C-alpha positions in Angstrom: 26.5 82.9 -157.0 22.7 82.6 -156.6 20.4 84.3 -159.0 19.0 87.4 -157.4 15.3 88.4 -157.5 14.1 91.9 -157.1 11.9 92.0 -154.0 11.6 95.8 -153.6 10.9 98.0 -156.6 10.3 101.7 -156.2 9.4 103.9 -159.2 9.4 107.7 -159.2 8.4 108.0 -155.6 8.0 111.5 -154.1 6.8 112.5 -150.6 5.3 115.8 -149.6 4.0 116.8 -146.2 1.7 119.6 -145.4 2.9 122.4 -143.1 -0.6 123.8 -142.7 -2.8 125.6 -145.1 -1.5 125.2 -148.7 2.2 125.1 -147.8 3.9 121.8 -148.4 7.5 120.6 -148.1 8.9 118.0 -150.4 10.9 115.3 -148.5 11.5 112.9 -151.3 11.8 113.8 -155.0 11.4 111.3 -157.8 13.3 108.3 -156.4 13.5 105.0 -158.3 15.4 102.0 -157.0 15.4 98.3 -156.5 16.7 95.9 -153.9 17.1 92.1 -154.3 17.3 89.1 -152.1 20.9 88.1 -151.2 21.6 91.9 -151.1 22.7 94.3 -148.4 21.8 97.8 -149.5 22.7 100.9 -147.5 21.4 104.4 -147.7 23.5 107.3 -146.5 23.3 111.1 -146.6 23.4 114.1 -144.4 20.7 114.7 -141.7 17.5 115.8 -143.2 18.2 114.3 -146.6 15.1 112.0 -146.4 16.8 108.7 -145.5 14.2 107.5 -142.8 11.3 108.8 -144.9 12.5 106.8 -147.9 12.8 103.7 -145.7 9.3 104.1 -144.4 8.0 104.5 -148.0 9.8 101.4 -149.2 8.5 99.3 -146.4 4.8 100.1 -146.6 4.7 102.4 -143.5 4.3 105.7 -145.3 2.4 106.1 -148.6 4.4 108.1 -151.2 2.6 111.2 -152.5 3.6 110.1 -156.0 5.0 106.9 -157.6 4.7 103.3 -156.8 6.3 100.7 -154.5 6.2 96.9 -154.9 7.2 94.4 -152.2 7.3 90.8 -153.5 5.4 92.0 -156.6 2.6 93.6 -154.6 1.9 97.3 -153.9 1.5 97.4 -150.1 -0.5 100.6 -150.4 -3.2 98.9 -152.5 -3.7 96.1 -150.0 -6.5 95.8 -147.5 -5.6 96.6 -143.8 -5.7 92.9 -143.0 -3.4 92.0 -145.9 -0.8 94.7 -145.1 -0.8 93.6 -141.5 -0.1 90.0 -142.6 2.7 91.2 -144.9 4.3 93.1 -142.0 4.1 90.1 -139.7 5.3 87.5 -142.2 7.5 89.1 -144.8 8.9 92.4 -143.4 11.1 93.1 -140.4 11.6 96.8 -139.4 14.2 97.9 -136.9 13.0 101.4 -135.8 15.4 104.1 -134.9 13.1 104.9 -131.9 13.0 101.2 -131.0 9.1 101.1 -130.7 9.3 98.8 -127.6 6.4 98.3 -125.2 7.5 99.6 -121.7 4.7 97.6 -120.0 6.3 94.3 -121.2 9.5 92.7 -120.0 12.4 92.0 -122.4 11.4 88.5 -123.3 7.8 89.5 -124.2 9.0 92.5 -126.3 11.2 90.2 -128.3 8.6 87.5 -128.9 5.6 89.8 -129.5 5.6 89.5 -133.3 5.8 85.7 -133.0 2.8 85.7 -130.6 0.8 88.0 -133.0 1.6 85.7 -135.9 0.6 82.6 -133.9 4.1 81.2 -134.3 5.9 79.0 -131.8 7.8 80.9 -129.1 11.0 79.3 -127.9 12.7 80.7 -124.9 15.9 78.9 -125.8 15.9 80.4 -129.3 15.7 83.8 -127.8 18.6 83.0 -125.4 20.7 81.6 -128.3 20.1 84.8 -130.4 21.0 87.1 -127.5 24.2 85.1 -127.0 25.1 85.6 -130.6 24.5 89.3 -130.0 26.7 89.1 -126.9 23.8 90.5 -124.9 22.7 88.9 -121.7 19.8 90.9 -120.2 17.4 89.8 -117.5 14.6 88.5 -119.7 12.1 89.4 -116.9 13.2 93.0 -116.5 11.2 95.8 -118.1 12.7 97.5 -121.1 12.3 100.9 -119.4 15.1 99.8 -117.0 17.5 99.3 -119.9 20.0 101.8 -121.4 19.3 103.2 -124.9 21.9 100.8 -126.4 20.3 97.8 -124.6 16.9 98.8 -125.8 18.2 99.0 -129.4 19.5 95.4 -129.0 16.1 94.3 -127.8 14.5 95.9 -130.9 16.9 94.2 -133.2 16.4 90.8 -131.5 12.6 91.2 -131.9 13.0 91.6 -135.7 15.6 88.8 -136.1 13.5 86.3 -134.2 10.8 86.7 -136.9 13.2 85.4 -139.6 11.5 87.5 -142.2 13.3 87.7 -145.6 13.1 91.5 -146.0 14.6 93.6 -143.2 14.5 97.4 -143.0 16.9 98.8 -140.5 16.9 102.5 -139.5 20.2 103.4 -137.8 20.5 99.9 -136.2 23.9 100.6 -134.6 23.3 104.2 -133.7 23.1 103.8 -129.9 25.6 100.9 -129.3 29.3 100.7 -128.6 31.8 99.7 -131.3 31.9 96.0 -130.3 28.1 95.7 -130.4 28.1 97.6 -133.6 30.3 95.0 -135.2 28.1 92.1 -133.9 24.9 93.7 -135.1 26.3 94.5 -138.5 27.6 91.0 -138.9 24.2 89.5 -138.1 22.6 91.6 -140.8 25.5 90.8 -143.2 25.0 87.1 -142.5 21.2 87.4 -143.2 21.8 89.0 -146.6 24.4 86.4 -147.5 21.9 83.7 -146.5 19.3 85.1 -148.9 17.5 88.0 -147.1 17.2 91.5 -148.5 18.5 94.0 -146.0 18.0 97.8 -146.5 19.9 99.9 -143.9 19.9 103.6 -143.2 23.1 104.6 -141.5 25.3 107.6 -140.7 28.3 105.2 -140.4 30.2 105.4 -143.6 32.6 102.6 -142.7 29.7 100.2 -142.2 28.0 101.4 -145.5 31.3 100.6 -147.3 30.9 97.0 -146.2 27.5 96.5 -147.8 26.9 95.4 -151.4 25.5 98.6 -152.7 25.1 102.2 -151.3 22.7 105.0 -152.3 23.6 108.5 -151.3 20.8 111.0 -150.8 20.8 114.7 -151.0 17.8 116.9 -150.5 15.4 114.0 -150.9 16.9 112.7 -154.2 19.4 110.0 -155.1 22.7 111.7 -155.8 24.9 108.6 -156.5 24.7 104.9 -156.4 27.8 102.7 -155.7 28.3 99.0 -156.2 30.9 97.6 -153.8 31.2 101.0 -152.2 34.4 102.4 -150.8 34.4 104.7 -147.7 36.4 107.5 -149.5 34.0 107.5 -152.4 30.9 107.8 -150.1 32.5 110.6 -148.0 33.3 112.5 -151.2 29.8 112.0 -152.6 28.3 113.4 -149.3 30.8 116.3 -149.0 30.2 117.3 -152.6 26.6 118.1 -151.8 
């Protein structure tokens, strides 16, 4: 078993947003956690519990109101814009729940865009091979606006996997796909973690969460329980107890 290294460290992070005037709402409340390489960590909880906000704070996309985040021993919120941009290109992959695709670009260009921005080699065959592994055969010249929601989600996932980053944040990566595609996508993420990546996934799918290495359950913006080698019945019970 390889020695694991903590690549994400969050300490006492809270997140508040203003509702106008002096009124604020607290979305996250005093969360501390770590995630390591060779680890698949899942985050579950009811809608509105703060899962997506937590993922954004952990990944350098949304500055916590309080507390600190370290990614590979650096605080992304203390970096210069050019440095955080480089970190996002080279070290972090983020699968957005809303896909964040560019409708003006065809499928192929959406998938390889991060590679082009990083000045990395673009291989059409590598894209084709990855899509085959995903059991997904779109017309690479077609525009993403012509694809279904599930197909767009697969393009968004392929875009991140092509970068081969060692830290991957995935916000409901299987939310819009059928059960067969769900299994393929999960197994790709599982394989990446087994090969040394750190994968942090937000999901509503308790059965998938139960197949990750560790699961955190959220309730009202706070960690309720943490499970090593989680079981589906334990996760369901933890959520229902809330």
